[in-house]
mmCIF file of the N, C-alpha and C atoms, coordinates in Angstrom:
data_MODEL
# 
_entry.id   MODEL 
# 
loop_
_atom_site.group_PDB 
_atom_site.id 
_atom_site.type_symbol 
_atom_site.label_atom_id 
_atom_site.label_alt_id 
_atom_site.label_comp_id 
_atom_site.label_asym_id 
_atom_site.label_entity_id 
_atom_site.label_seq_id 
_atom_site.pdbx_PDB_ins_code 
_atom_site.Cartn_x 
_atom_site.Cartn_y 
_atom_site.Cartn_z 
_atom_site.occupancy 
_atom_site.B_iso_or_equiv 
_atom_site.pdbx_formal_charge 
_atom_site.auth_seq_id 
_atom_site.auth_comp_id 
_atom_site.auth_asym_id 
_atom_site.auth_atom_id 
_atom_site.pdbx_PDB_model_num 
ATOM 1   N N  . MET A 1 1  ? -3.896  4.887   18.346  1.00 0.00 ? 1  MET A N  1 
ATOM 2   C CA . MET A 1 1  ? -4.178  3.548   17.858  1.00 0.00 ? 1  MET A CA 1 
ATOM 3   C C  . MET A 1 1  ? -3.267  3.267   16.665  1.00 0.00 ? 1  MET A C  1 
ATOM 4   N N  . LEU A 1 2  ? -2.699  2.085   16.640  1.00 0.00 ? 2  LEU A N  1 
ATOM 5   C CA . LEU A 1 2  ? -1.806  1.678   15.567  1.00 0.00 ? 2  LEU A CA 1 
ATOM 6   C C  . LEU A 1 2  ? -2.568  0.758   14.623  1.00 0.00 ? 2  LEU A C  1 
ATOM 7   N N  . HIS A 1 3  ? -2.535  1.068   13.346  1.00 0.00 ? 3  HIS A N  1 
ATOM 8   C CA . HIS A 1 3  ? -3.195  0.244   12.335  1.00 0.00 ? 3  HIS A CA 1 
ATOM 9   C C  . HIS A 1 3  ? -2.148  -0.503  11.534  1.00 0.00 ? 3  HIS A C  1 
ATOM 10  N N  . SER A 1 4  ? -2.394  -1.774  11.292  1.00 0.00 ? 4  SER A N  1 
ATOM 11  C CA . SER A 1 4  ? -1.484  -2.600  10.523  1.00 0.00 ? 4  SER A CA 1 
ATOM 12  C C  . SER A 1 4  ? -2.161  -3.014  9.227   1.00 0.00 ? 4  SER A C  1 
ATOM 13  N N  . TYR A 1 5  ? -1.470  -2.836  8.114   1.00 0.00 ? 5  TYR A N  1 
ATOM 14  C CA . TYR A 1 5  ? -2.022  -3.168  6.801   1.00 0.00 ? 5  TYR A CA 1 
ATOM 15  C C  . TYR A 1 5  ? -1.134  -4.170  6.096   1.00 0.00 ? 5  TYR A C  1 
ATOM 16  N N  . THR A 1 6  ? -1.750  -5.044  5.337   1.00 0.00 ? 6  THR A N  1 
ATOM 17  C CA . THR A 1 6  ? -1.031  -6.042  4.554   1.00 0.00 ? 6  THR A CA 1 
ATOM 18  C C  . THR A 1 6  ? -1.271  -5.778  3.081   1.00 0.00 ? 6  THR A C  1 
ATOM 19  N N  . LEU A 1 7  ? -0.196  -5.818  2.303   1.00 0.00 ? 7  LEU A N  1 
ATOM 20  C CA . LEU A 1 7  ? -0.281  -5.575  0.862   1.00 0.00 ? 7  LEU A CA 1 
ATOM 21  C C  . LEU A 1 7  ? -0.120  -6.867  0.079   1.00 0.00 ? 7  LEU A C  1 
ATOM 22  N N  . ALA A 1 8  ? -0.772  -6.912  -1.047  1.00 0.00 ? 8  ALA A N  1 
ATOM 23  C CA . ALA A 1 8  ? -0.477  -7.932  -2.048  1.00 0.00 ? 8  ALA A CA 1 
ATOM 24  C C  . ALA A 1 8  ? 0.179   -7.170  -3.197  1.00 0.00 ? 8  ALA A C  1 
ATOM 25  N N  . VAL A 1 9  ? 1.387   -7.567  -3.561  1.00 0.00 ? 9  VAL A N  1 
ATOM 26  C CA . VAL A 1 9  ? 2.141   -6.903  -4.620  1.00 0.00 ? 9  VAL A CA 1 
ATOM 27  C C  . VAL A 1 9  ? 2.201   -7.832  -5.819  1.00 0.00 ? 9  VAL A C  1 
ATOM 28  N N  . TYR A 1 10 ? 1.884   -7.296  -6.995  1.00 0.00 ? 10 TYR A N  1 
ATOM 29  C CA . TYR A 1 10 ? 1.835   -8.082  -8.227  1.00 0.00 ? 10 TYR A CA 1 
ATOM 30  C C  . TYR A 1 10 ? 2.687   -7.428  -9.305  1.00 0.00 ? 10 TYR A C  1 
ATOM 31  N N  . GLU A 1 11 ? 3.259   -8.257  -10.156 1.00 0.00 ? 11 GLU A N  1 
ATOM 32  C CA . GLU A 1 11 ? 3.906   -7.730  -11.347 1.00 0.00 ? 11 GLU A CA 1 
ATOM 33  C C  . GLU A 1 11 ? 2.808   -7.472  -12.370 1.00 0.00 ? 11 GLU A C  1 
ATOM 34  N N  . ALA A 1 12 ? 2.906   -6.348  -13.057 1.00 0.00 ? 12 ALA A N  1 
ATOM 35  C CA . ALA A 1 12 ? 1.934   -6.024  -14.103 1.00 0.00 ? 12 ALA A CA 1 
ATOM 36  C C  . ALA A 1 12 ? 2.151   -6.952  -15.300 1.00 0.00 ? 12 ALA A C  1 
ATOM 37  N N  . GLU A 1 13 ? 1.218   -6.927  -16.211 1.00 0.00 ? 13 GLU A N  1 
ATOM 38  C CA . GLU A 1 13 ? 1.344   -7.724  -17.429 1.00 0.00 ? 13 GLU A CA 1 
ATOM 39  C C  . GLU A 1 13 ? 2.629   -7.323  -18.154 1.00 0.00 ? 13 GLU A C  1 
ATOM 40  N N  . PRO A 1 14 ? 3.287   -8.284  -18.828 1.00 0.00 ? 14 PRO A N  1 
ATOM 41  C CA . PRO A 1 14 ? 4.562   -7.984  -19.485 1.00 0.00 ? 14 PRO A CA 1 
ATOM 42  C C  . PRO A 1 14 ? 4.504   -6.792  -20.446 1.00 0.00 ? 14 PRO A C  1 
ATOM 43  N N  . ASP A 1 15 ? 3.412   -6.622  -21.167 1.00 0.00 ? 15 ASP A N  1 
ATOM 44  C CA . ASP A 1 15 ? 3.317   -5.511  -22.110 1.00 0.00 ? 15 ASP A CA 1 
ATOM 45  C C  . ASP A 1 15 ? 3.084   -4.171  -21.411 1.00 0.00 ? 15 ASP A C  1 
ATOM 46  N N  . GLU A 1 16 ? 2.711   -4.192  -20.120 1.00 0.00 ? 16 GLU A N  1 
ATOM 47  C CA . GLU A 1 16 ? 2.486   -2.963  -19.362 1.00 0.00 ? 16 GLU A CA 1 
ATOM 48  C C  . GLU A 1 16 ? 3.709   -2.600  -18.529 1.00 0.00 ? 16 GLU A C  1 
ATOM 49  N N  . GLY A 1 17 ? 4.375   -3.582  -17.939 1.00 0.00 ? 17 GLY A N  1 
ATOM 50  C CA . GLY A 1 17 ? 5.533   -3.347  -17.094 1.00 0.00 ? 17 GLY A CA 1 
ATOM 51  C C  . GLY A 1 17 ? 5.154   -2.786  -15.735 1.00 0.00 ? 17 GLY A C  1 
ATOM 52  N N  . GLY A 1 18 ? 6.105   -2.806  -14.821 1.00 0.00 ? 18 GLY A N  1 
ATOM 53  C CA . GLY A 1 18 ? 5.891   -2.257  -13.495 1.00 0.00 ? 18 GLY A CA 1 
ATOM 54  C C  . GLY A 1 18 ? 5.189   -3.214  -12.553 1.00 0.00 ? 18 GLY A C  1 
ATOM 55  N N  . TYR A 1 19 ? 4.645   -2.631  -11.487 1.00 0.00 ? 19 TYR A N  1 
ATOM 56  C CA . TYR A 1 19 ? 4.015   -3.393  -10.413 1.00 0.00 ? 19 TYR A CA 1 
ATOM 57  C C  . TYR A 1 19 ? 2.752   -2.686  -9.955  1.00 0.00 ? 19 TYR A C  1 
ATOM 58  N N  . TRP A 1 20 ? 1.890   -3.440  -9.287  1.00 0.00 ? 20 TRP A N  1 
ATOM 59  C CA . TRP A 1 20 ? 0.734   -2.829  -8.638  1.00 0.00 ? 20 TRP A CA 1 
ATOM 60  C C  . TRP A 1 20 ? 0.480   -3.554  -7.335  1.00 0.00 ? 20 TRP A C  1 
ATOM 61  N N  . ALA A 1 21 ? -0.200  -2.873  -6.427  1.00 0.00 ? 21 ALA A N  1 
ATOM 62  C CA . ALA A 1 21 ? -0.456  -3.456  -5.112  1.00 0.00 ? 21 ALA A CA 1 
ATOM 63  C C  . ALA A 1 21 ? -1.833  -3.050  -4.627  1.00 0.00 ? 21 ALA A C  1 
ATOM 64  N N  . GLU A 1 22 ? -2.394  -3.921  -3.782  1.00 0.00 ? 22 GLU A N  1 
ATOM 65  C CA . GLU A 1 22 ? -3.660  -3.599  -3.131  1.00 0.00 ? 22 GLU A CA 1 
ATOM 66  C C  . GLU A 1 22 ? -3.479  -3.782  -1.632  1.00 0.00 ? 22 GLU A C  1 
ATOM 67  N N  . VAL A 1 23 ? -4.139  -2.924  -0.861  1.00 0.00 ? 23 VAL A N  1 
ATOM 68  C CA . VAL A 1 23 ? -4.082  -2.994  0.594   1.00 0.00 ? 23 VAL A CA 1 
ATOM 69  C C  . VAL A 1 23 ? -5.325  -3.752  1.030   1.00 0.00 ? 23 VAL A C  1 
ATOM 70  N N  . HIS A 1 24 ? -5.133  -4.954  1.555   1.00 0.00 ? 24 HIS A N  1 
ATOM 71  C CA . HIS A 1 24 ? -6.258  -5.833  1.867   1.00 0.00 ? 24 HIS A CA 1 
ATOM 72  C C  . HIS A 1 24 ? -7.265  -5.215  2.829   1.00 0.00 ? 24 HIS A C  1 
ATOM 73  N N  . GLU A 1 25 ? -6.794  -4.512  3.834   1.00 0.00 ? 25 GLU A N  1 
ATOM 74  C CA . GLU A 1 25 ? -7.686  -4.000  4.869   1.00 0.00 ? 25 GLU A CA 1 
ATOM 75  C C  . GLU A 1 25 ? -8.414  -2.710  4.476   1.00 0.00 ? 25 GLU A C  1 
ATOM 76  N N  . LEU A 1 26 ? -8.023  -2.084  3.371   1.00 0.00 ? 26 LEU A N  1 
ATOM 77  C CA . LEU A 1 26 ? -8.629  -0.814  2.951   1.00 0.00 ? 26 LEU A CA 1 
ATOM 78  C C  . LEU A 1 26 ? -9.287  -0.992  1.589   1.00 0.00 ? 26 LEU A C  1 
ATOM 79  N N  . SER A 1 27 ? -10.576 -1.159  1.580   1.00 0.00 ? 27 SER A N  1 
ATOM 80  C CA . SER A 1 27 ? -11.321 -1.420  0.349   1.00 0.00 ? 27 SER A CA 1 
ATOM 81  C C  . SER A 1 27 ? -11.049 -0.355  -0.708  1.00 0.00 ? 27 SER A C  1 
ATOM 82  N N  . GLY A 1 28 ? -10.588 -0.813  -1.872  1.00 0.00 ? 28 GLY A N  1 
ATOM 83  C CA . GLY A 1 28 ? -10.341 0.091   -2.984  1.00 0.00 ? 28 GLY A CA 1 
ATOM 84  C C  . GLY A 1 28 ? -9.014  0.820   -2.938  1.00 0.00 ? 28 GLY A C  1 
ATOM 85  N N  . CYS A 1 29 ? -8.178  0.531   -1.961  1.00 0.00 ? 29 CYS A N  1 
ATOM 86  C CA . CYS A 1 29 ? -6.882  1.205   -1.844  1.00 0.00 ? 29 CYS A CA 1 
ATOM 87  C C  . CYS A 1 29 ? -5.851  0.427   -2.645  1.00 0.00 ? 29 CYS A C  1 
ATOM 88  N N  . VAL A 1 30 ? -5.459  0.989   -3.789  1.00 0.00 ? 30 VAL A N  1 
ATOM 89  C CA . VAL A 1 30 ? -4.491  0.355   -4.684  1.00 0.00 ? 30 VAL A CA 1 
ATOM 90  C C  . VAL A 1 30 ? -3.484  1.403   -5.147  1.00 0.00 ? 30 VAL A C  1 
ATOM 91  N N  . ALA A 1 31 ? -2.355  0.929   -5.641  1.00 0.00 ? 31 ALA A N  1 
ATOM 92  C CA . ALA A 1 31 ? -1.332  1.821   -6.180  1.00 0.00 ? 31 ALA A CA 1 
ATOM 93  C C  . ALA A 1 31 ? -0.543  1.056   -7.235  1.00 0.00 ? 31 ALA A C  1 
ATOM 94  N N  . GLN A 1 32 ? 0.182   1.808   -8.054  1.00 0.00 ? 32 GLN A N  1 
ATOM 95  C CA . GLN A 1 32 ? 1.037   1.183   -9.056  1.00 0.00 ? 32 GLN A CA 1 
ATOM 96  C C  . GLN A 1 32 ? 2.321   1.981   -9.166  1.00 0.00 ? 32 GLN A C  1 
ATOM 97  N N  . GLY A 1 33 ? 3.346   1.357   -9.741  1.00 0.00 ? 33 GLY A N  1 
ATOM 98  C CA . GLY A 1 33 ? 4.619   2.029   -9.963  1.00 0.00 ? 33 GLY A CA 1 
ATOM 99  C C  . GLY A 1 33 ? 5.447   1.259   -10.969 1.00 0.00 ? 33 GLY A C  1 
ATOM 100 N N  . GLU A 1 34 ? 6.323   1.974   -11.640 1.00 0.00 ? 34 GLU A N  1 
ATOM 101 C CA . GLU A 1 34 ? 7.198   1.339   -12.629 1.00 0.00 ? 34 GLU A CA 1 
ATOM 102 C C  . GLU A 1 34 ? 8.275   0.483   -11.956 1.00 0.00 ? 34 GLU A C  1 
ATOM 103 N N  . THR A 1 35 ? 8.693   0.881   -10.751 1.00 0.00 ? 35 THR A N  1 
ATOM 104 C CA . THR A 1 35 ? 9.698   0.134   -9.984  1.00 0.00 ? 35 THR A CA 1 
ATOM 105 C C  . THR A 1 35 ? 9.106   -0.184  -8.613  1.00 0.00 ? 35 THR A C  1 
ATOM 106 N N  . LEU A 1 36 ? 9.756   -1.096  -7.884  1.00 0.00 ? 36 LEU A N  1 
ATOM 107 C CA . LEU A 1 36 ? 9.293   -1.407  -6.530  1.00 0.00 ? 36 LEU A CA 1 
ATOM 108 C C  . LEU A 1 36 ? 9.445   -0.201  -5.608  1.00 0.00 ? 36 LEU A C  1 
ATOM 109 N N  . ASP A 1 37 ? 10.493  0.589   -5.794  1.00 0.00 ? 37 ASP A N  1 
ATOM 110 C CA . ASP A 1 37 ? 10.663  1.797   -4.974  1.00 0.00 ? 37 ASP A CA 1 
ATOM 111 C C  . ASP A 1 37 ? 9.540   2.797   -5.230  1.00 0.00 ? 37 ASP A C  1 
ATOM 112 N N  . GLU A 1 38 ? 9.192   2.986   -6.508  1.00 0.00 ? 38 GLU A N  1 
ATOM 113 C CA . GLU A 1 38 ? 8.094   3.895   -6.847  1.00 0.00 ? 38 GLU A CA 1 
ATOM 114 C C  . GLU A 1 38 ? 6.774   3.345   -6.304  1.00 0.00 ? 38 GLU A C  1 
ATOM 115 N N  . LEU A 1 39 ? 6.571   2.043   -6.414  1.00 0.00 ? 39 LEU A N  1 
ATOM 116 C CA . LEU A 1 39 ? 5.353   1.431   -5.884  1.00 0.00 ? 39 LEU A CA 1 
ATOM 117 C C  . LEU A 1 39 ? 5.253   1.657   -4.388  1.00 0.00 ? 39 LEU A C  1 
ATOM 118 N N  . ARG A 1 40 ? 6.346   1.440   -3.662  1.00 0.00 ? 40 ARG A N  1 
ATOM 119 C CA . ARG A 1 40 ? 6.343   1.619   -2.209  1.00 0.00 ? 40 ARG A CA 1 
ATOM 120 C C  . ARG A 1 40 ? 5.933   3.041   -1.842  1.00 0.00 ? 40 ARG A C  1 
ATOM 121 N N  . SER A 1 41 ? 6.503   4.010   -2.512  1.00 0.00 ? 41 SER A N  1 
ATOM 122 C CA . SER A 1 41 ? 6.160   5.405   -2.258  1.00 0.00 ? 41 SER A CA 1 
ATOM 123 C C  . SER A 1 41 ? 4.693   5.674   -2.579  1.00 0.00 ? 41 SER A C  1 
ATOM 124 N N  . ASN A 1 42 ? 4.220   5.139   -3.693  1.00 0.00 ? 42 ASN A N  1 
ATOM 125 C CA . ASN A 1 42 ? 2.832   5.348   -4.093  1.00 0.00 ? 42 ASN A CA 1 
ATOM 126 C C  . ASN A 1 42 ? 1.853   4.656   -3.150  1.00 0.00 ? 42 ASN A C  1 
ATOM 127 N N  . VAL A 1 43 ? 2.238   3.507   -2.604  1.00 0.00 ? 43 VAL A N  1 
ATOM 128 C CA . VAL A 1 43 ? 1.380   2.824   -1.629  1.00 0.00 ? 43 VAL A CA 1 
ATOM 129 C C  . VAL A 1 43 ? 1.241   3.668   -0.365  1.00 0.00 ? 43 VAL A C  1 
ATOM 130 N N  . LEU A 1 44 ? 2.348   4.220   0.105   1.00 0.00 ? 44 LEU A N  1 
ATOM 131 C CA . LEU A 1 44 ? 2.273   5.097   1.283   1.00 0.00 ? 44 LEU A CA 1 
ATOM 132 C C  . LEU A 1 44 ? 1.334   6.273   1.022   1.00 0.00 ? 44 LEU A C  1 
ATOM 133 N N  . ASP A 1 45 ? 1.454   6.885   -0.156  1.00 0.00 ? 45 ASP A N  1 
ATOM 134 C CA . ASP A 1 45 ? 0.568   7.995   -0.513  1.00 0.00 ? 45 ASP A CA 1 
ATOM 135 C C  . ASP A 1 45 ? -0.891  7.545   -0.561  1.00 0.00 ? 45 ASP A C  1 
ATOM 136 N N  . ALA A 1 46 ? -1.128  6.360   -1.140  1.00 0.00 ? 46 ALA A N  1 
ATOM 137 C CA . ALA A 1 46 ? -2.497  5.847   -1.255  1.00 0.00 ? 46 ALA A CA 1 
ATOM 138 C C  . ALA A 1 46 ? -3.109  5.575   0.116   1.00 0.00 ? 46 ALA A C  1 
ATOM 139 N N  . ILE A 1 47 ? -2.318  4.997   1.028   1.00 0.00 ? 47 ILE A N  1 
ATOM 140 C CA . ILE A 1 47 ? -2.817  4.729   2.383   1.00 0.00 ? 47 ILE A CA 1 
ATOM 141 C C  . ILE A 1 47 ? -3.163  6.038   3.083   1.00 0.00 ? 47 ILE A C  1 
ATOM 142 N N  . GLN A 1 48 ? -2.268  7.011   2.988   1.00 0.00 ? 48 GLN A N  1 
ATOM 143 C CA . GLN A 1 48 ? -2.522  8.297   3.639   1.00 0.00 ? 48 GLN A CA 1 
ATOM 144 C C  . GLN A 1 48 ? -3.755  8.978   3.060   1.00 0.00 ? 48 GLN A C  1 
ATOM 145 N N  . ALA A 1 49 ? -3.938  8.916   1.747   1.00 0.00 ? 49 ALA A N  1 
ATOM 146 C CA . ALA A 1 49 ? -5.119  9.512   1.118   1.00 0.00 ? 49 ALA A CA 1 
ATOM 147 C C  . ALA A 1 49 ? -6.389  8.778   1.541   1.00 0.00 ? 49 ALA A C  1 
ATOM 148 N N  . TRP A 1 50 ? -6.327  7.442   1.597   1.00 0.00 ? 50 TRP A N  1 
ATOM 149 C CA . TRP A 1 50 ? -7.490  6.653   2.014   1.00 0.00 ? 50 TRP A CA 1 
ATOM 150 C C  . TRP A 1 50 ? -7.871  7.013   3.443   1.00 0.00 ? 50 TRP A C  1 
ATOM 151 N N  . GLU A 1 51 ? -6.861  7.084   4.326   1.00 0.00 ? 51 GLU A N  1 
ATOM 152 C CA . GLU A 1 51 ? -7.127  7.407   5.725   1.00 0.00 ? 51 GLU A CA 1 
ATOM 153 C C  . GLU A 1 51 ? -7.711  8.816   5.875   1.00 0.00 ? 51 GLU A C  1 
ATOM 154 N N  . ALA A 1 52 ? -7.184  9.786   5.119   1.00 0.00 ? 52 ALA A N  1 
ATOM 155 C CA . ALA A 1 52 ? -7.692  11.154  5.192   1.00 0.00 ? 52 ALA A CA 1 
ATOM 156 C C  . ALA A 1 52 ? -9.135  11.211  4.721   1.00 0.00 ? 52 ALA A C  1 
ATOM 157 N N  . THR A 1 53 ? -9.450  10.486  3.654   1.00 0.00 ? 53 THR A N  1 
ATOM 158 C CA . THR A 1 53 ? -10.822 10.441  3.149   1.00 0.00 ? 53 THR A CA 1 
ATOM 159 C C  . THR A 1 53 ? -11.736 9.783   4.172   1.00 0.00 ? 53 THR A C  1 
ATOM 160 N N  . ASN A 1 54 ? -11.258 8.695   4.777   1.00 0.00 ? 54 ASN A N  1 
ATOM 161 C CA . ASN A 1 54 ? -12.035 8.011   5.808   1.00 0.00 ? 54 ASN A CA 1 
ATOM 162 C C  . ASN A 1 54 ? -12.329 8.952   6.974   1.00 0.00 ? 54 ASN A C  1 
ATOM 163 N N  . GLU A 1 55 ? -11.325 9.706   7.379   1.00 0.00 ? 55 GLU A N  1 
ATOM 164 C CA . GLU A 1 55 ? -11.506 10.657  8.475   1.00 0.00 ? 55 GLU A CA 1 
ATOM 165 C C  . GLU A 1 55 ? -12.534 11.724  8.103   1.00 0.00 ? 55 GLU A C  1 
ATOM 166 N N  . ASP A 1 56 ? -12.467 12.219  6.867   1.00 0.00 ? 56 ASP A N  1 
ATOM 167 C CA . ASP A 1 56 ? -13.436 13.216  6.410   1.00 0.00 ? 56 ASP A CA 1 
ATOM 168 C C  . ASP A 1 56 ? -14.857 12.661  6.407   1.00 0.00 ? 56 ASP A C  1 
ATOM 169 N N  . LEU A 1 57 ? -14.997 11.388  6.030   1.00 0.00 ? 57 LEU A N  1 
ATOM 170 C CA . LEU A 1 57 ? -16.329 10.789  5.931   1.00 0.00 ? 57 LEU A CA 1 
ATOM 171 C C  . LEU A 1 57 ? -16.889 10.351  7.278   1.00 0.00 ? 57 LEU A C  1 
ATOM 172 N N  . ASP A 1 58 ? -16.045 9.743   8.139   1.00 0.00 ? 58 ASP A N  1 
ATOM 173 C CA . ASP A 1 58 ? -16.549 9.231   9.414   1.00 0.00 ? 58 ASP A CA 1 
ATOM 174 C C  . ASP A 1 58 ? -16.214 10.125  10.600  1.00 0.00 ? 58 ASP A C  1 
ATOM 175 N N  . GLY A 1 59 ? -15.245 11.003  10.418  1.00 0.00 ? 59 GLY A N  1 
ATOM 176 C CA . GLY A 1 59 ? -14.814 11.826  11.531  1.00 0.00 ? 59 GLY A CA 1 
ATOM 177 C C  . GLY A 1 59 ? -13.899 11.108  12.503  1.00 0.00 ? 59 GLY A C  1 
ATOM 178 N N  . GLU A 1 60 ? -13.395 9.914   12.144  1.00 0.00 ? 60 GLU A N  1 
ATOM 179 C CA . GLU A 1 60 ? -12.501 9.161   13.023  1.00 0.00 ? 60 GLU A CA 1 
ATOM 180 C C  . GLU A 1 60 ? -11.077 9.247   12.483  1.00 0.00 ? 60 GLU A C  1 
ATOM 181 N N  . PRO A 1 61 ? -10.187 9.956   13.192  1.00 0.00 ? 61 PRO A N  1 
ATOM 182 C CA . PRO A 1 61 ? -8.807  10.047  12.720  1.00 0.00 ? 61 PRO A CA 1 
ATOM 183 C C  . PRO A 1 61 ? -8.056  8.734   12.888  1.00 0.00 ? 61 PRO A C  1 
ATOM 184 N N  . VAL A 1 62 ? -7.101  8.503   12.022  1.00 0.00 ? 62 VAL A N  1 
ATOM 185 C CA . VAL A 1 62 ? -6.210  7.357   12.124  1.00 0.00 ? 62 VAL A CA 1 
ATOM 186 C C  . VAL A 1 62 ? -4.875  7.922   12.588  1.00 0.00 ? 62 VAL A C  1 
ATOM 187 N N  . SER A 1 63 ? -4.424  7.530   13.773  1.00 0.00 ? 63 SER A N  1 
ATOM 188 C CA . SER A 1 63 ? -3.251  8.159   14.361  1.00 0.00 ? 63 SER A CA 1 
ATOM 189 C C  . SER A 1 63 ? -1.923  7.697   13.764  1.00 0.00 ? 63 SER A C  1 
ATOM 190 N N  . GLN A 1 64 ? -1.783  6.416   13.472  1.00 0.00 ? 64 GLN A N  1 
ATOM 191 C CA . GLN A 1 64 ? -0.536  5.912   12.910  1.00 0.00 ? 64 GLN A CA 1 
ATOM 192 C C  . GLN A 1 64 ? -0.824  4.643   12.126  1.00 0.00 ? 64 GLN A C  1 
ATOM 193 N N  . SER A 1 65 ? -0.110  4.466   11.032  1.00 0.00 ? 65 SER A N  1 
ATOM 194 C CA . SER A 1 65 ? -0.318  3.310   10.167  1.00 0.00 ? 65 SER A CA 1 
ATOM 195 C C  . SER A 1 65 ? 0.956   2.499   10.037  1.00 0.00 ? 65 SER A C  1 
ATOM 196 N N  . VAL A 1 66 ? 0.774   1.214   9.831   1.00 0.00 ? 66 VAL A N  1 
ATOM 197 C CA . VAL A 1 66 ? 1.883   0.308   9.545   1.00 0.00 ? 66 VAL A CA 1 
ATOM 198 C C  . VAL A 1 66 ? 1.396   -0.629  8.457   1.00 0.00 ? 66 VAL A C  1 
ATOM 199 N N  . PHE A 1 67 ? 2.236   -0.920  7.475   1.00 0.00 ? 67 PHE A N  1 
ATOM 200 C CA . PHE A 1 67 ? 1.859   -1.956  6.531   1.00 0.00 ? 67 PHE A CA 1 
ATOM 201 C C  . PHE A 1 67 ? 3.010   -2.914  6.341   1.00 0.00 ? 67 PHE A C  1 
ATOM 202 N N  . THR A 1 68 ? 2.684   -4.123  5.922   1.00 0.00 ? 68 THR A N  1 
ATOM 203 C CA . THR A 1 68 ? 3.679   -5.151  5.661   1.00 0.00 ? 68 THR A CA 1 
ATOM 204 C C  . THR A 1 68 ? 3.976   -5.146  4.178   1.00 0.00 ? 68 THR A C  1 
ATOM 205 N N  . TRP A 1 69 ? 5.224   -5.000  3.838   1.00 0.00 ? 69 TRP A N  1 
ATOM 206 C CA . TRP A 1 69 ? 5.647   -4.893  2.445   1.00 0.00 ? 69 TRP A CA 1 
ATOM 207 C C  . TRP A 1 69 ? 6.159   -6.246  1.991   1.00 0.00 ? 69 TRP A C  1 
ATOM 208 N N  . SER A 1 70 ? 5.426   -6.932  1.104   1.00 0.00 ? 70 SER A N  1 
ATOM 209 C CA . SER A 1 70 ? 5.827   -8.241  0.595   1.00 0.00 ? 70 SER A CA 1 
ATOM 210 C C  . SER A 1 70 ? 6.183   -8.100  -0.871  1.00 0.00 ? 70 SER A C  1 
ATOM 211 N N  . LEU A 1 71 ? 7.392   -8.481  -1.221  1.00 0.00 ? 71 LEU A N  1 
ATOM 212 C CA . LEU A 1 71 ? 7.862   -8.341  -2.595  1.00 0.00 ? 71 LEU A CA 1 
ATOM 213 C C  . LEU A 1 71 ? 7.485   -9.568  -3.413  1.00 0.00 ? 71 LEU A C  1 
ATOM 214 N N  . PRO A 1 72 ? 7.533   -9.454  -4.753  1.00 0.00 ? 72 PRO A N  1 
ATOM 215 C CA . PRO A 1 72 ? 7.240   -10.610 -5.614  1.00 0.00 ? 72 PRO A CA 1 
ATOM 216 C C  . PRO A 1 72 ? 8.119   -11.806 -5.261  1.00 0.00 ? 72 PRO A C  1 
ATOM 217 N N  . ALA A 1 73 ? 7.675   -12.977 -5.633  1.00 0.00 ? 73 ALA A N  1 
ATOM 218 C CA . ALA A 1 73 ? 8.315   -14.233 -5.254  1.00 0.00 ? 73 ALA A CA 1 
ATOM 219 C C  . ALA A 1 73 ? 9.823   -14.235 -5.504  1.00 0.00 ? 73 ALA A C  1 
ATOM 220 N N  . ALA A 1 74 ? 10.273  -13.614 -6.565  1.00 0.00 ? 74 ALA A N  1 
ATOM 221 C CA . ALA A 1 74 ? 11.697  -13.608 -6.881  1.00 0.00 ? 74 ALA A CA 1 
ATOM 222 C C  . ALA A 1 74 ? 12.497  -12.787 -5.868  1.00 0.00 ? 74 ALA A C  1 
ATOM 223 N N  . GLN A 1 75 ? 11.804  -11.899 -5.148  1.00 0.00 ? 75 GLN A N  1 
ATOM 224 C CA . GLN A 1 75 ? 12.482  -11.023 -4.193  1.00 0.00 ? 75 GLN A CA 1 
ATOM 225 C C  . GLN A 1 75 ? 11.744  -11.056 -2.859  1.00 0.00 ? 75 GLN A C  1 
ATOM 226 N N  . VAL A 1 76 ? 11.479  -12.237 -2.346  1.00 0.00 ? 76 VAL A N  1 
ATOM 227 C CA . VAL A 1 76 ? 10.637  -12.380 -1.169  1.00 0.00 ? 76 VAL A CA 1 
ATOM 228 C C  . VAL A 1 76 ? 11.312  -11.770 0.054   1.00 0.00 ? 76 VAL A C  1 
ATOM 229 N N  . SER A 1 77 ? 10.600  -10.856 0.693   1.00 0.00 ? 77 SER A N  1 
ATOM 230 C CA . SER A 1 77 ? 11.010  -10.300 1.970   1.00 0.00 ? 77 SER A CA 1 
ATOM 231 C C  . SER A 1 77 ? 9.806   -9.565  2.550   1.00 0.00 ? 77 SER A C  1 
ATOM 232 N N  . THR A 1 78 ? 9.874   -9.253  3.809   1.00 0.00 ? 78 THR A N  1 
ATOM 233 C CA . THR A 1 78 ? 8.794   -8.521  4.468   1.00 0.00 ? 78 THR A CA 1 
ATOM 234 C C  . THR A 1 78 ? 9.411   -7.365  5.206   1.00 0.00 ? 78 THR A C  1 
ATOM 235 N N  . GLU A 1 79 ? 8.757   -6.226  5.146   1.00 0.00 ? 79 GLU A N  1 
ATOM 236 C CA . GLU A 1 79 ? 9.255   -5.023  5.798   1.00 0.00 ? 79 GLU A CA 1 
ATOM 237 C C  . GLU A 1 79 ? 8.064   -4.305  6.416   1.00 0.00 ? 79 GLU A C  1 
ATOM 238 N N  . THR A 1 80 ? 8.216   -3.828  7.632   1.00 0.00 ? 80 THR A N  1 
ATOM 239 C CA . THR A 1 80 ? 7.169   -3.046  8.271   1.00 0.00 ? 80 THR A CA 1 
ATOM 240 C C  . THR A 1 80 ? 7.541   -1.584  8.154   1.00 0.00 ? 80 THR A C  1 
ATOM 241 N N  . VAL A 1 81 ? 6.611   -0.779  7.669   1.00 0.00 ? 81 VAL A N  1 
ATOM 242 C CA . VAL A 1 81 ? 6.860   0.630   7.420   1.00 0.00 ? 81 VAL A CA 1 
ATOM 243 C C  . VAL A 1 81 ? 5.830   1.463   8.126   1.00 0.00 ? 81 VAL A C  1 
ATOM 244 N N  . HIS A 1 82 ? 6.251   2.530   8.772   1.00 0.00 ? 82 HIS A N  1 
ATOM 245 C CA . HIS A 1 82 ? 5.326   3.459   9.410   1.00 0.00 ? 82 HIS A CA 1 
ATOM 246 C C  . HIS A 1 82 ? 4.971   4.554   8.407   1.00 0.00 ? 82 HIS A C  1 
ATOM 247 N N  . ALA A 1 83 ? 3.689   4.743   8.163   1.00 0.00 ? 83 ALA A N  1 
ATOM 248 C CA . ALA A 1 83 ? 3.239   5.763   7.213   1.00 0.00 ? 83 ALA A CA 1 
ATOM 249 C C  . ALA A 1 83 ? 3.136   7.104   7.895   1.00 0.00 ? 83 ALA A C  1 
# 
C-alpha cells in the first residue's frame, strides 16, 4: 500500500531562524531544520519514526510512503519523495 502525505512548511520566527513543517495526515508528526535541506531530511526521519510507532501500536505495517514537499512562497515548488 502506498501512503501519500502532504506537508505544510513554515518559516520560523525571525529571532529563531530556520523552518518547521507538519505532516497533515499524521497527527503530531512535525519536524524542524535550520535549512530547507535539513528540514527535508528531518521530515523523512519524522515520518519513518511515526510509521514505526504506529506499527508497534496497531500492528499494521506501512509498506511505502510518499509526501508532497511544498516550499515557502518565495520558493514555491512541489516534489514527491519516497520515504
